[in-house]
C-alpha positions as CSV (number, residue, x, y, z in Angstrom):
1,M,36.7,-31.5,47.7
2,T,35.6,-29.7,45.0
3,A,31.9,-29.5,46.4
4,I,32.9,-28.3,49.8
5,G,35.5,-26.0,48.0
6,A,32.7,-23.8,46.1
7,P,30.3,-23.1,48.7
8,A,33.0,-21.8,50.5
9,L,34.6,-19.9,47.9
10,R,31.2,-18.5,46.8
11,A,30.8,-17.2,50.8
12,G,33.8,-15.0,50.6
13,L,32.8,-13.2,47.4
14,P,30.9,-9.6,47.5
15,G,26.9,-9.9,47.5
16,V,26.6,-9.2,44.0
17,L,28.8,-11.8,42.9
18,K,27.0,-14.6,45.2
19,R,24.2,-14.5,42.2
20,P,24.3,-16.6,39.0
21,A,24.3,-13.0,36.6
22,G,27.5,-12.0,39.0
23,H,28.9,-15.0,38.1
24,K,28.8,-14.4,34.5
25,L,29.8,-11.3,34.3
26,L,32.9,-12.0,36.5
27,V,33.7,-14.8,34.2
28,L,33.4,-11.9,31.6
29,A,35.5,-9.6,33.3
30,V,38.3,-12.2,33.5
31,L,37.8,-13.3,29.8
32,A,37.6,-9.5,28.8
33,A,40.8,-8.6,31.1
34,V,43.1,-11.2,29.2
35,L,41.7,-10.9,25.5
36,V,41.1,-7.2,25.3
37,P,44.4,-6.1,25.6
38,L,45.8,-9.0,23.0
39,A,43.2,-7.7,20.9
40,H,44.1,-3.8,21.3
41,S,47.7,-4.4,20.7
42,R,47.4,-6.2,17.0
43,W,44.3,-4.2,16.2
44,S,44.2,-0.7,17.8
45,S,41.4,0.2,15.1
46,G,37.8,0.9,16.9
47,T,36.2,-0.1,13.8
48,W,36.0,-3.8,12.8
49,P,40.1,-4.7,11.8
50,H,40.1,-4.8,7.6
51,A,42.9,-7.6,8.3
52,L,40.2,-9.7,9.9
53,T,37.7,-9.4,7.0
54,V,36.8,-11.7,4.0
55,D,36.1,-10.3,0.3
56,L,33.7,-12.8,-0.7
57,S,32.9,-10.2,-3.9
58,G,35.0,-12.3,-5.8
59,P,33.9,-15.8,-5.1
60,L,30.0,-15.1,-5.1
61,G,30.5,-13.2,-8.4
62,S,32.3,-16.1,-9.7
63,A,29.4,-18.4,-8.6
64,S,26.8,-15.8,-10.0
65,D,28.5,-16.0,-13.4
66,W,28.7,-20.2,-13.2
67,I,25.3,-20.2,-12.4
68,I,24.2,-17.9,-15.3
69,D,26.4,-19.2,-17.5
70,N,25.6,-23.2,-16.9
71,R,21.7,-22.5,-16.7
72,D,21.1,-24.0,-20.1
73,S,23.8,-26.8,-20.0
74,H,24.0,-28.2,-16.2
75,P,22.5,-31.6,-15.8
76,L,21.3,-29.7,-12.2
77,F,19.3,-26.9,-14.0
78,L,18.2,-29.3,-17.1
79,Y,17.4,-32.5,-15.0
80,F,15.9,-30.9,-11.8
81,L,15.7,-26.9,-10.9
82,G,14.6,-26.4,-14.9
83,H,11.5,-28.9,-13.9
84,V,10.9,-27.1,-10.8
85,S,10.7,-23.7,-12.3
86,N,8.5,-24.7,-15.5
87,A,6.2,-26.7,-12.9
88,V,5.9,-23.4,-10.9
89,V,5.3,-21.2,-14.0
90,I,2.7,-23.8,-15.3
91,S,0.9,-24.0,-12.0
92,V,0.6,-20.5,-11.4
93,R,-0.7,-19.5,-14.9
94,A,-3.1,-22.7,-14.5
95,V,-4.7,-21.1,-11.4
96,Y,-4.2,-17.6,-12.9
97,L,-6.3,-18.3,-16.4
98,T,-8.8,-20.4,-14.3
99,L,-9.4,-17.6,-11.9
100,L,-9.7,-15.3,-15.7
101,A,-12.2,-17.8,-16.6
102,A,-14.3,-18.0,-13.9
103,G,-14.7,-14.0,-14.3
104,W,-15.2,-11.4,-11.1
105,A,-18.7,-12.9,-10.6
106,G,-17.3,-16.4,-10.5
107,V,-14.5,-15.6,-7.9
108,T,-16.5,-13.4,-5.8
109,A,-19.5,-16.2,-5.5
110,A,-17.3,-18.9,-4.8
111,A,-15.6,-16.7,-2.2
112,A,-18.5,-15.8,-0.9
113,L,-20.0,-19.0,-0.3
114,V,-16.8,-20.8,1.0
115,A,-16.7,-18.0,3.3
116,W,-20.6,-18.6,4.5
117,R,-19.8,-22.5,4.7
118,V,-17.0,-21.8,7.4
119,A,-18.2,-18.9,9.0
120,G,-21.7,-17.4,8.4
121,V,-23.5,-15.2,6.4
122,R,-21.9,-11.7,7.7
123,L,-18.5,-12.8,6.8
124,A,-19.7,-14.6,3.3
125,L,-20.7,-10.5,2.7
126,G,-17.6,-9.1,4.3
127,T,-15.9,-11.4,1.7
128,A,-18.2,-10.5,-1.3
129,A,-17.4,-6.8,-0.5
130,A,-13.7,-7.0,-0.4
131,F,-13.6,-9.0,-3.6
132,V,-15.8,-6.1,-5.4
133,A,-13.8,-3.5,-3.3
134,C,-10.7,-4.7,-5.0
135,G,-12.6,-4.1,-8.5
136,L,-13.4,-1.1,-7.8
137,L,-10.0,0.2,-7.0
138,G,-9.2,-1.0,-10.3
139,M,-7.1,-3.9,-9.0
140,W,-8.9,-7.0,-10.2
141,V,-6.2,-8.1,-12.4
142,P,-3.4,-7.3,-9.9
143,T,-5.4,-8.9,-7.2
144,M,-5.9,-11.9,-9.2
145,Q,-2.3,-12.4,-10.1
146,T,-1.4,-12.2,-6.2
147,L,-3.9,-14.8,-5.6
148,A,-2.6,-17.1,-8.2
149,L,0.8,-17.1,-6.7
150,M,-0.8,-17.1,-3.3
151,V,-2.7,-20.6,-4.3
152,V,0.5,-22.4,-5.7
153,A,2.8,-20.8,-2.8
154,V,0.4,-22.1,0.2
155,L,-0.5,-25.3,-1.4
156,A,3.3,-26.1,-1.6
157,S,4.2,-24.5,2.1
158,V,1.3,-27.0,3.4
159,L,2.7,-30.0,1.8
160,V,6.4,-28.9,2.6
161,G,5.1,-28.0,6.4
162,T,3.4,-30.7,6.8
163,L,5.7,-33.5,5.7
164,L,8.7,-32.1,7.8
165,G,6.0,-31.6,10.8
166,L,5.4,-35.4,10.1
167,A,8.8,-35.9,10.7
168,A,9.3,-33.7,13.8
169,G,6.0,-34.9,15.5
170,L,6.9,-38.6,14.8
171,S,10.9,-38.6,15.4
172,D,12.5,-36.9,18.7
173,R,15.7,-37.3,16.4
174,M,14.4,-35.3,13.4
175,D,12.6,-33.0,16.1
176,R,16.0,-32.0,17.5
177,V,17.4,-31.5,13.9
178,L,14.9,-29.8,12.7
179,R,13.9,-27.4,15.8
180,P,17.0,-24.8,15.9
181,V,16.4,-24.6,11.9
182,L,13.1,-23.9,12.1
183,D,14.0,-21.1,15.2
184,T,16.4,-19.6,12.9
185,M,14.1,-19.7,9.8
186,Q,11.3,-17.6,11.9
187,V,13.6,-15.0,13.1
188,L,15.0,-14.0,9.7
189,P,13.7,-10.9,8.2
190,A,11.6,-12.0,4.4
191,F,14.5,-9.9,2.5
192,A,17.2,-12.5,3.7
193,Y,14.8,-15.2,1.3
194,L,15.1,-13.3,-1.7
195,L,18.6,-13.4,-3.0
196,P,19.6,-17.2,-2.8
197,V,16.2,-18.0,-5.0
198,V,17.4,-15.0,-7.4
199,L,20.8,-16.6,-7.5
200,V,19.3,-20.1,-8.4
201,F,16.2,-19.0,-10.8
202,G,16.5,-15.6,-11.6
203,I,14.1,-12.7,-11.7
204,G,10.7,-14.0,-12.3
205,V,7.9,-16.0,-10.7
206,P,9.6,-19.0,-9.9
207,A,12.2,-17.2,-7.5
208,A,8.8,-15.5,-6.0
209,V,6.9,-18.5,-5.1
210,L,10.0,-20.4,-4.1
211,A,11.0,-17.7,-1.8
212,T,7.7,-17.7,-0.1
213,V,7.4,-21.0,0.5
214,V,10.8,-21.2,2.3
215,Y,9.3,-18.4,4.1
216,A,5.6,-19.8,4.8
217,A,6.4,-23.5,5.5
218,P,8.3,-23.4,9.1
219,P,5.0,-22.0,10.9
220,M,2.9,-25.4,9.6
221,A,5.9,-27.5,10.5
222,R,6.0,-26.4,13.8
223,L,2.5,-26.7,14.3
224,T,2.0,-29.8,12.7
225,A,4.8,-31.3,15.3
226,L,3.1,-29.7,18.0
227,G,-0.1,-31.1,17.1
228,L,1.3,-35.0,16.8
229,R,3.1,-34.8,19.9
230,G,0.2,-33.2,21.9
231,A,-2.1,-35.8,21.2
232,D,-4.2,-37.5,23.9
233,P,-1.8,-40.4,25.3
234,E,-5.5,-42.4,26.8
235,V,-6.7,-42.1,22.8
236,L,-3.3,-43.4,21.8
237,E,-3.3,-46.3,23.9
238,A,-6.9,-47.3,23.5
239,V,-5.9,-47.3,19.8
240,D,-2.7,-49.4,20.4
241,S,-4.8,-52.0,22.7
242,L,-6.8,-52.6,19.5
243,G,-4.1,-53.6,17.6
244,A,-3.7,-50.9,15.4
245,T,-0.5,-50.4,13.0
246,A,2.0,-47.3,13.4
247,R,0.1,-46.1,10.0
248,Q,-3.4,-46.5,11.4
249,R,-2.5,-44.9,14.1
250,L,-1.1,-42.0,12.3
251,L,-4.1,-41.6,10.0
252,T,-7.0,-42.5,12.8
253,A,-5.6,-41.0,15.4
254,R,-2.8,-38.5,15.7
255,I,-4.1,-36.3,12.6
256,P,-7.5,-36.3,13.7
257,L,-6.9,-35.3,17.5
258,A,-4.6,-32.5,15.8
259,R,-6.9,-31.0,13.4
260,K,-7.3,-27.7,15.3
261,E,-3.0,-27.2,15.6
262,L,-3.1,-28.2,11.7
263,L,-5.7,-25.5,10.5
264,L,-4.0,-23.1,12.6
265,G,-1.1,-24.0,10.6
266,V,-2.7,-23.6,7.3
267,N,-4.0,-20.1,8.9
268,Q,-0.5,-19.0,9.8
269,T,1.0,-20.1,6.8
270,I,-1.6,-18.3,4.5
271,M,-0.8,-15.0,6.3
272,M,2.9,-15.4,6.1
273,A,2.9,-16.5,2.3
274,L,0.8,-13.5,1.5
275,S,2.8,-11.1,3.2
276,M,6.0,-12.7,1.5
277,A,4.2,-12.6,-2.0
278,V,4.1,-9.1,-1.8
279,I,7.4,-8.1,-0.6
280,A,8.4,-10.9,-3.5
281,S,6.9,-7.9,-6.3
282,V,10.8,-7.0,-5.9
283,I,12.1,-9.9,-7.7
284,G,9.1,-10.2,-10.0
285,A,6.2,-11.8,-8.4
286,G,4.0,-9.2,-10.0
287,G,0.5,-8.4,-9.0
288,L,-0.7,-5.8,-6.2
289,G,2.8,-6.1,-4.7
290,D,4.6,-4.8,-7.7
291,R,1.9,-1.8,-7.9
292,V,2.9,-0.8,-4.6
293,Y,6.6,-1.3,-5.2
294,Q,6.7,0.6,-8.5
295,A,4.1,3.6,-6.7
296,L,6.6,3.9,-3.6
297,A,9.7,4.2,-6.1
298,S,8.0,7.0,-7.7
299,V,6.4,8.5,-4.3
300,D,3.0,8.0,-5.8
301,V,1.4,7.6,-2.5
302,G,-2.2,7.6,-4.4
303,A,-1.1,4.3,-6.6
304,A,0.9,3.1,-3.6
305,L,-2.7,3.4,-1.6
306,A,-5.1,1.8,-4.0
307,A,-3.2,-1.2,-4.4
308,G,-2.6,-1.3,-0.8
309,I,-6.2,-1.7,0.3
310,P,-6.7,-4.6,-1.9
311,I,-4.2,-6.2,-0.1
312,V,-5.3,-5.6,3.6
313,L,-8.7,-6.8,2.2
314,L,-6.9,-10.0,1.1
315,A,-5.3,-10.4,4.1
316,V,-8.3,-9.8,6.4
317,V,-10.5,-11.9,4.6
318,L,-7.9,-15.1,4.2
319,D,-7.4,-14.6,8.1
320,R,-10.9,-14.2,9.1
321,V,-12.2,-17.3,6.8
322,T,-9.3,-19.8,8.0
323,G,-9.8,-18.7,11.6
324,A,-13.3,-19.0,11.5
325,A,-12.8,-22.7,10.1
326,G,-10.3,-23.7,12.7
327,E,-12.9,-22.2,15.5
328,R,-15.7,-24.2,14.0
329,L,-14.2,-27.6,13.2
330,G,-16.1,-30.3,14.7
331,Q,-19.1,-28.6,15.2
332,E,-20.7,-29.2,12.2
333,R,-21.0,-32.3,10.1
334,H,-23.2,-31.9,7.1
335,G,-21.5,-33.8,4.5
336,V,-20.6,-33.1,0.7
337,R,-23.9,-32.1,-0.4
338,P,-23.8,-28.5,0.7
339,W,-20.3,-27.9,-0.4
340,A,-21.8,-29.4,-3.6
341,Y,-24.6,-26.9,-3.8
342,A,-22.0,-23.9,-3.5
343,A,-19.8,-25.3,-6.7
344,V,-23.0,-25.4,-8.6
345,A,-23.6,-22.0,-7.7
346,T,-20.6,-20.6,-8.3
347,V,-20.4,-22.2,-12.1
348,A,-23.8,-20.9,-12.3
349,V,-23.2,-17.2,-11.5
350,A,-19.8,-17.3,-13.5
351,L,-21.3,-18.8,-16.7
352,A,-24.2,-16.3,-16.2
353,A,-21.9,-13.6,-16.5
354,R,-19.6,-15.0,-19.2
355,L,-23.3,-15.3,-21.0
356,A,-24.1,-11.4,-20.0
357,G,-20.9,-10.8,-21.9
358,S,-19.1,-9.1,-18.5
359,P,-16.8,-11.8,-17.4
360,D,-14.0,-9.2,-16.7
361,W,-14.5,-6.2,-14.5
362,P,-16.1,-3.5,-16.5
363,A,-13.8,-0.3,-16.9
364,D,-16.4,1.9,-16.1
365,W,-17.1,0.4,-12.3
366,T,-13.9,1.7,-11.2
367,V,-13.1,4.9,-8.8
368,G,-9.7,6.6,-9.0
369,I,-8.6,7.5,-5.9
370,A,-4.8,7.8,-6.3
371,E,-5.6,11.5,-7.6
372,P,-7.6,12.4,-4.4
373,V,-5.4,11.0,-2.5
374,N,-2.3,12.6,-3.8
375,R,-4.2,15.7,-3.5
376,A,-4.8,14.9,0.1
377,V,-0.8,14.4,0.4
378,G,0.0,17.4,-0.8
379,W,-2.2,19.4,1.1
380,M,0.1,17.4,4.1
381,T,2.8,18.4,2.4
382,A,1.9,22.4,2.6
383,H,0.3,22.4,5.7
384,L,1.7,19.3,7.9
385,Y,5.2,18.3,6.7
386,S,6.4,21.9,8.3
387,G,5.3,25.2,10.2
388,V,2.3,23.8,12.3
389,P,2.5,26.2,15.3
390,Y,3.9,25.0,18.5
391,I,3.9,21.4,17.7
392,G,5.7,21.6,14.4
393,G,5.0,19.3,11.6
394,T,5.7,15.5,10.5
395,A,8.9,16.7,8.8
396,D,10.3,18.3,11.8
397,W,9.5,15.5,14.0
398,A,11.3,13.1,11.4
399,G,14.1,15.3,11.3
400,H,14.0,15.8,14.9
401,F,14.1,12.1,15.4
402,T,16.7,11.4,13.1
403,T,19.0,14.2,14.6
404,W,18.3,13.6,18.3
405,I,18.1,9.9,18.5
406,L,18.9,8.1,15.5
407,D,22.5,9.7,14.2
408,P,23.9,10.0,18.1
409,V,23.0,5.9,18.5
410,R,24.4,5.1,15.5
411,S,27.3,7.3,16.2
412,G,27.8,6.0,19.3
413,L,27.6,2.0,18.0
414,Q,30.3,2.9,15.2
415,W,32.4,4.7,17.9
416,L,32.4,1.6,20.2
417,P,35.6,-0.5,19.6
418,W,34.6,-3.7,18.0
419,W,35.7,-6.1,20.7
420,S,33.4,-4.0,23.3
421,V,30.5,-4.7,21.2
422,L,31.1,-8.2,20.9
423,L,31.6,-8.1,24.9
424,I,28.0,-6.0,25.3
425,V,26.6,-9.2,23.1
426,A,28.5,-12.0,25.2
427,A,27.0,-10.2,28.3
428,L,23.5,-10.0,27.3
429,A,23.2,-13.1,25.6
430,W,24.7,-15.0,28.6
431,L,22.6,-12.8,31.0
432,I,19.2,-13.9,29.5
433,G,20.5,-17.5,28.3
434,T,23.1,-19.8,28.5
435,W,27.0,-19.8,27.3
436,R,25.4,-21.2,24.3
437,T,23.6,-18.6,23.3
438,A,26.1,-16.3,24.2
439,L,28.5,-18.0,21.8
440,T,26.2,-18.0,19.3
441,A,25.1,-14.5,19.1
442,V,28.9,-13.6,19.6
443,L,29.7,-15.8,16.4
444,A,26.7,-14.2,14.6
445,M,27.8,-10.8,15.3
446,A,31.6,-11.3,14.6
447,A,30.7,-12.9,11.1
448,I,29.3,-9.5,10.3
449,G,32.2,-8.1,10.9
450,V,34.5,-10.8,8.9
451,L,31.8,-10.1,6.1
452,G,33.3,-6.6,5.7
453,V,29.7,-4.8,6.3
454,W,30.5,-3.8,10.2
455,K,29.4,-0.2,9.6
456,P,26.0,-0.8,7.4
457,S,25.2,-3.4,10.1
458,L,25.7,-1.0,12.8
459,D,23.4,1.5,11.3
460,T,21.0,-1.1,11.1
461,L,21.2,-2.1,14.6
462,S,20.8,1.6,15.6
463,Q,17.5,2.1,13.9
464,V,16.4,-1.3,15.3
465,L,17.5,0.1,19.1
466,A,15.5,3.1,18.6
467,A,12.6,1.5,17.0
468,V,12.5,-1.4,19.5
469,A,12.8,1.5,22.4
470,V,9.7,3.2,21.1
471,T,8.0,-0.2,20.3
472,L,8.2,-1.3,24.0
473,V,7.5,2.0,25.8
474,L,4.1,2.5,23.8
475,G,3.4,-1.1,23.8
476,F,4.1,-1.8,27.6
477,V,1.8,1.3,28.4
478,T,-0.8,0.5,26.0
479,G,-0.8,-3.0,27.2
480,V,-0.9,-2.7,31.3
481,A,-3.8,-0.3,30.1
482,A,-5.6,-3.4,28.0
483,A,-4.8,-5.6,31.0
484,R,-6.4,-3.5,33.7
485,S,-9.4,-2.5,31.8
486,D,-11.9,-4.6,29.6
487,R,-13.0,-1.5,27.9
488,V,-9.9,-0.6,26.8
489,E,-9.4,-4.0,25.6
490,K,-12.5,-4.4,23.5
491,L,-11.9,-1.1,21.9
492,L,-8.0,-2.1,21.0
493,R,-9.0,-5.6,19.9
494,P,-10.8,-4.9,16.6
495,V,-7.3,-2.3,15.8
496,L,-5.0,-4.9,17.0
497,D,-6.7,-7.9,14.6
498,V,-6.6,-5.5,11.5
499,F,-3.2,-4.3,12.4
500,Q,-1.9,-7.9,12.5
501,T,-3.1,-9.2,9.6
502,M,-1.5,-6.2,7.3
503,P,1.6,-7.7,5.2
504,Q,5.0,-5.8,6.0
505,F,5.0,-3.6,2.5
506,V,1.7,-1.8,3.4
507,Y,3.2,-0.2,6.4
508,L,5.6,1.9,4.4
509,I,2.5,3.6,2.8
510,P,1.1,5.9,5.6
511,V,4.5,6.9,6.7
512,V,5.8,7.9,3.3
513,A,2.8,9.9,3.1
514,L,3.3,11.6,6.4
515,F,6.9,11.9,6.6
516,G,8.5,11.5,2.9
517,V,11.6,9.1,3.0
518,G,14.6,8.7,5.4
519,R,15.3,6.3,8.2
520,A,13.2,8.1,10.5
521,P,10.0,6.7,8.3
522,A,11.5,3.3,8.0
523,V,11.6,3.1,11.9
524,A,7.8,4.4,12.1
525,A,6.8,1.7,10.2
526,A,8.4,-0.7,12.1
527,V,7.2,0.8,15.4
528,V,3.4,0.4,14.0
529,Y,4.4,-3.3,12.8
530,A,5.4,-4.2,15.5
531,L,3.3,-2.5,18.3
532,P,0.6,-5.1,18.0
533,A,2.5,-7.9,19.0
534,V,4.0,-6.3,21.7
535,V,0.6,-5.0,23.3
536,R,-1.2,-8.6,22.8
537,I,1.5,-10.2,24.3
538,T,1.8,-7.9,27.7
539,A,-1.9,-7.8,28.2
540,Q,-1.9,-11.2,28.2
541,G,0.9,-12.0,30.5
542,L,-0.5,-10.0,33.0
543,R,-4.2,-10.8,32.9
544,Q,-3.0,-14.3,33.2
545,V,-1.0,-13.6,36.6
546,D,-2.3,-15.8,39.0
547,P,-5.3,-14.5,41.2
548,A,-4.5,-15.7,44.3
549,A,-1.3,-13.5,44.6
550,L,-3.4,-10.2,43.4
551,E,-6.0,-11.0,45.9
552,S,-2.8,-11.6,48.7
553,A,-1.4,-8.4,47.5
554,R,-4.9,-6.3,48.3
555,S,-5.7,-8.1,51.6
556,L,-2.1,-6.6,52.5
557,G,-3.3,-2.9,51.4
558,A,-1.4,-2.6,48.1
559,T,-2.7,0.4,45.9
560,S,-3.4,-0.7,42.4
561,G,-0.2,0.7,41.2
562,Q,1.4,-1.5,43.9
563,Q,0.1,-4.5,42.8
564,L,1.3,-3.9,39.4
565,R,4.7,-2.9,40.2
566,Q,5.1,-5.5,42.9
567,V,2.7,-8.2,41.9
568,Q,1.7,-8.0,38.1
569,L,5.0,-7.3,36.5
570,P,7.3,-9.5,38.0
571,L,4.6,-12.7,37.7
572,A,4.3,-11.5,34.3
573,R,8.3,-11.4,33.6
574,P,8.6,-14.1,31.0
575,A,5.5,-12.7,29.1
576,L,7.4,-9.5,29.2
577,L,10.5,-11.0,27.8
578,L,8.5,-12.7,25.1
579,A,6.9,-9.4,23.8
580,V,10.9,-7.8,24.0
581,N,11.9,-10.7,21.8
582,Q,8.8,-10.4,19.3
583,G,9.3,-6.8,19.1
584,V,12.9,-7.1,18.1
585,V,12.3,-9.6,15.4
586,L,9.7,-7.8,14.0
587,V,11.1,-4.3,14.1
588,L,14.3,-5.7,12.3
589,A,11.9,-7.2,9.7
590,V,10.2,-3.8,8.6
591,V,13.9,-1.5,9.2
592,I,15.1,-3.8,6.2
593,I,12.2,-3.3,4.2
594,G,12.7,0.5,4.9
595,G,15.6,0.6,2.4
596,L,12.6,0.9,-0.4
597,V,11.9,4.3,1.2
598,G,15.7,5.5,2.3
599,G,16.3,3.4,5.5
600,G,19.8,2.7,3.8
601,A,22.1,0.6,5.4
602,L,21.8,-3.5,4.7
603,G,18.3,-2.9,3.6
604,Y,19.4,-0.6,0.8
605,D,22.4,-2.6,-0.1
606,V,19.8,-5.7,-0.8
607,V,17.5,-3.6,-3.0
608,F,20.5,-2.4,-4.9
609,G,21.8,-5.7,-5.4
610,L,18.5,-6.9,-6.8
611,A,17.8,-4.0,-8.7
612,Q,21.8,-3.4,-10.3
613,G,22.0,-7.5,-10.7
614,D,24.8,-7.3,-8.3
615,L,24.4,-10.2,-6.6
616,A,27.5,-10.3,-4.6
617,T,26.4,-7.2,-2.8
618,G,23.0,-7.8,-2.3
619,L,24.3,-11.7,-0.9
620,V,26.8,-10.2,1.7
621,A,24.2,-7.7,3.1
622,G,21.5,-10.8,3.3
623,A,23.9,-12.9,4.9
624,A,24.6,-10.0,7.5
625,I,20.8,-9.6,8.0
626,V,20.8,-13.3,8.8
627,C,23.5,-12.7,11.1
628,L,21.8,-9.5,12.7
629,G,18.6,-11.1,13.2
630,L,20.1,-14.2,14.6
631,M,22.1,-12.2,17.2
632,L,18.8,-10.6,18.1
633,D,16.9,-13.1,18.8
634,R,19.8,-14.8,20.9
635,V,20.0,-11.6,22.7
636,T,16.2,-11.3,23.7
637,Q,14.9,-14.8,23.9
638,P,15.4,-16.6,27.2
639,T,15.9,-20.3,27.0
640,G,14.0,-23.3,28.9
641,R,17.2,-24.4,30.9
642,R,17.3,-20.8,32.1
643,T,14.0,-20.4,32.9
644,R,14.1,-24.2,34.9
645,K,17.1,-23.3,37.2
646,G,17.5,-19.8,37.6
647,A,21.2,-20.3,35.6
């Protein structure tokens, strides 16, 4: 009877309500009609009701005090966490002393020879030039500090990620357990990882390394699991037919077949570890990130750029070398002899430099760029910040953007009743996903109110929405141009490659030089950081549209614009939704970091908590960032169920 009655009931509804989206909106409208009057009668205030908040400052403060008081006496710290911290310090120091012992010549030779073995002469010369540039800029020692931290963090991340990936790749149950955890970890901004490790390990290298491991291990785990699960079934059947044990199948078939995914995981882990190692300068990581952080704190753009350039060079070199190694995997097999020759050559170069009395980078071989850059920034301040005829200056643009866009969006969000915000979140998440994603998004948003940071979170959300709108407009237009023109695509490729390898921290330097400090510069940095991913995903989605569909449209006389609007964009809808999702996640990451340059809101609370030792404020803001990131991801991420069933 139910099966017969449902179609009859659906036939009596208006046309809009016959669609799945209409059904969802109708259910939400019914729920709102029941719940909203109840909520309004009990909590009439437009902002989040104070009665529904939980003050965590007391418990968090007590927990922080307990940890600080018991670090030297409690068995958990004495026999486990203390050993972990000591092992990290010893490992980083050992790598750092090894790099210093090798000297600038030995390190440069080793890096160039590794690049030559895996990628050829051209990249080897580029690698050597990059390390020489780090020395010329006077950043050799900070570069070695960052590299030492990177080596330890990457090795630990690869080990942890591989173990988790093996568990998920070989066990369906572990895959179901780990998948939502890894999904959540990959959408959280980097800043959210800092405070928990600081609470346990304090400010210093151990906290920086462990935060980096937690941030960088998920891509290794996911790609390892993907490679193991994607192994050729015919090869596995052949191995089984030979009577191989489970361990033999893993070592002789599954892992060799997943080599490319494993090396891609290493590449992604290295890039994320470098990004996090730079951000972790806020909690005492030292190295290049600390130089950038200190320079930004004093608005010394020249010093920030001098430290930022080596970060970019390291990122580009590491990305190119690991990427080339993945592409050439299995193509060349010359044994270990060439690597032995490379090791001997490295030792010879290092010994020659030490015997010549110049293991350290010579002080008179440095080029100071801070003063010229600051003079250029001063000229920009005098000539480009304001008063430019007709177009105005960069300060005028930042001010207008803040006044006309950021302030109205923030005021509008904070003016909305709290229950209406939850309804909007529920509607968006349910329309694009399932009721589970909608429930997760609503609970995440409600948790922000319960934490008592409703207004700062809406301030952050306003910056994210403004940055996402600009990013999507620029990204979709540029992506369409790249998809429809091979020349545009070739011109954009090297630019996008460089921009996608730069750590988040580096994007703050040029925007501070152009716009000063404030919310608008934070939004500008977020746009520049997220734009390459949106452009690439859009262009790739449009290029992968079925050629037969385009040919049919041409045969019917469709113009180029009609083909784009009526064929390419509808068929590329999954890619466009993915571009929106990635744009939102990447924008949020940099908007939070924008707290360092006057972005305010949750990012400022995290920085304040770290700087002042107020871990309660910082942890509450960090938890709100986690909830905001989870909500935004669920609102913009279509589920597999919706894609398959259209529900």
